[in-house]
C-alpha positions in Angstrom: 210.3 172.0 237.2 206.9 171.2 238.7 204.9 168.3 237.4 201.3 169.0 236.5 198.3 166.7 236.8 196.9 166.1 233.3 193.2 165.7 234.1 190.7 166.1 236.8 190.4 162.2 236.8 194.0 162.1 237.8 193.1 162.6 241.5 193.0 158.9 242.4 194.8 156.2 244.2 195.7 152.8 242.8 196.6 150.1 245.5 198.9 147.3 244.4 201.1 144.7 246.0 203.9 142.6 244.7 206.2 140.0 246.2 209.7 139.1 245.0 211.8 136.1 246.2 215.5 135.5 245.8 217.9 132.9 247.1 221.4 134.2 247.8 224.6 132.3 248.3 225.2 134.2 251.6 224.2 133.8 255.2 221.2 135.8 256.5 223.5 138.0 258.5 225.4 139.1 255.4 222.3 139.8 253.4 220.9 141.8 256.3 224.2 143.8 256.5 223.9 144.6 252.8 220.7 146.6 253.7 222.2 148.1 256.9 225.6 149.3 255.8 225.5 152.6 253.8 228.5 151.8 251.6 227.3 148.3 250.7 223.7 149.5 250.0 225.1 152.3 247.7 226.8 149.6 245.6 223.6 147.6 244.8 220.4 149.5 245.4 220.3 152.3 242.9 218.5 151.8 239.5 220.6 154.2 237.4 224.3 154.0 238.3 225.0 156.9 235.9 222.9 159.4 237.9 224.4 161.4 240.8 223.1 160.3 244.2 222.8 162.0 247.6 222.2 159.2 250.2 221.7 159.3 253.9 221.0 156.1 255.9 220.1 155.7 259.6 219.3 152.0 259.7 217.4 151.4 262.9 213.7 151.5 264.1 212.7 155.2 263.9 215.7 155.9 261.5 215.3 157.4 258.1 216.8 156.9 254.7 216.9 159.6 252.1 217.9 159.1 248.5 217.9 162.0 246.1 218.9 161.3 242.5 217.9 161.9 238.9 219.4 162.7 235.5 221.7 165.8 235.6 219.5 168.8 235.1 216.4 166.7 235.0 213.6 165.7 237.4 214.7 165.0 241.0 213.7 161.5 242.2 213.4 161.5 246.0 212.8 158.5 248.2 212.1 159.3 251.8 212.0 156.1 254.0 211.2 155.4 257.7 212.4 152.2 259.3 209.7 150.7 261.5 211.3 147.3 262.5 214.7 145.7 262.0 215.5 142.3 263.4 219.1 141.3 262.5 219.4 138.5 260.0 215.6 138.1 260.0 213.4 141.1 259.1 213.3 144.7 257.9 210.1 146.7 257.7 210.0 150.3 256.3 207.7 152.7 254.6 208.7 155.2 251.9 207.3 158.0 249.9 208.5 158.6 246.3 208.6 162.1 244.8 209.3 163.5 241.4 210.5 167.0 242.1 207.9 168.3 244.6 205.1 165.9 243.5 204.5 162.8 245.7 203.8 159.9 243.4 203.5 157.0 245.9 203.6 155.8 249.5 204.6 152.1 250.2 205.1 149.7 253.0 207.9 147.1 252.4 208.6 144.0 254.3 211.9 142.1 253.8 212.0 138.6 255.3 215.3 136.6 255.5 215.3 132.8 256.1 218.3 130.5 256.2 218.1 128.0 253.5 220.7 125.2 253.6 224.2 126.0 254.6 225.2 129.6 254.0 222.2 130.5 251.8 219.3 132.9 252.4 215.8 133.1 251.0 214.8 136.7 250.8 211.1 137.6 250.4 210.3 141.2 249.7 206.7 142.3 249.7 205.7 145.9 248.7 202.2 147.2 249.3 201.8 150.6 247.6 199.4 153.5 247.1 200.2 155.0 243.7 198.9 158.5 243.4 197.2 160.4 240.6 198.8 159.8 237.2 201.7 157.9 238.7 200.5 154.3 238.5 203.5 152.5 237.0 203.4 149.6 239.4 205.2 147.3 236.9 208.0 149.8 236.7 208.4 150.0 240.5 208.5 146.2 240.7 211.1 146.1 237.9 213.2 148.6 239.8 213.0 146.4 242.9 213.9 143.3 240.9 216.9 145.1 239.4 218.1 146.2 242.8 217.8 142.6 244.2 219.7 141.3 241.1 222.4 143.8 241.9 222.4 142.6 245.5 223.2 139.1 244.2 226.2 140.4 242.3 227.4 142.4 245.3 227.1 139.4 247.6 229.5 137.5 245.3 232.2 140.1 246.2 234.8 138.8 248.7 234.1 139.9 252.2 236.7 142.2 253.9 238.7 140.4 256.5 
């Protein structure tokens, strides 16, 4: 299925930015590892747990992450990310393009900053700067998806660590 633009006015770009902060009861190294480890990230980062997912993660500067998902038989949601900077327990910077089927709907730059806050706690600050393309301007939906993922991360960090 190919998505069609609905009007000539649809050829536009909306720029938007949002920032989300969370404080987790886990050390910065553990929060960072939740982004870097493919199995851990699969537990918390997907919006629709009922959808099948293909996920490849190469977490390093120059590495890529690809997530292909969507409702069975429906539109394919593709996230294609490139990691630009990773500083263990401190910072992650990546860019990603989102597609619905073959249609690119946005390109974003994301910065995740981790700061120790008290004993064994981490303040995470995530900032996304996006270019939302054509008819696909649901910035609030994107932010809500990020918030949901970070809430899922809090739940995952409550799991006991493997020895």
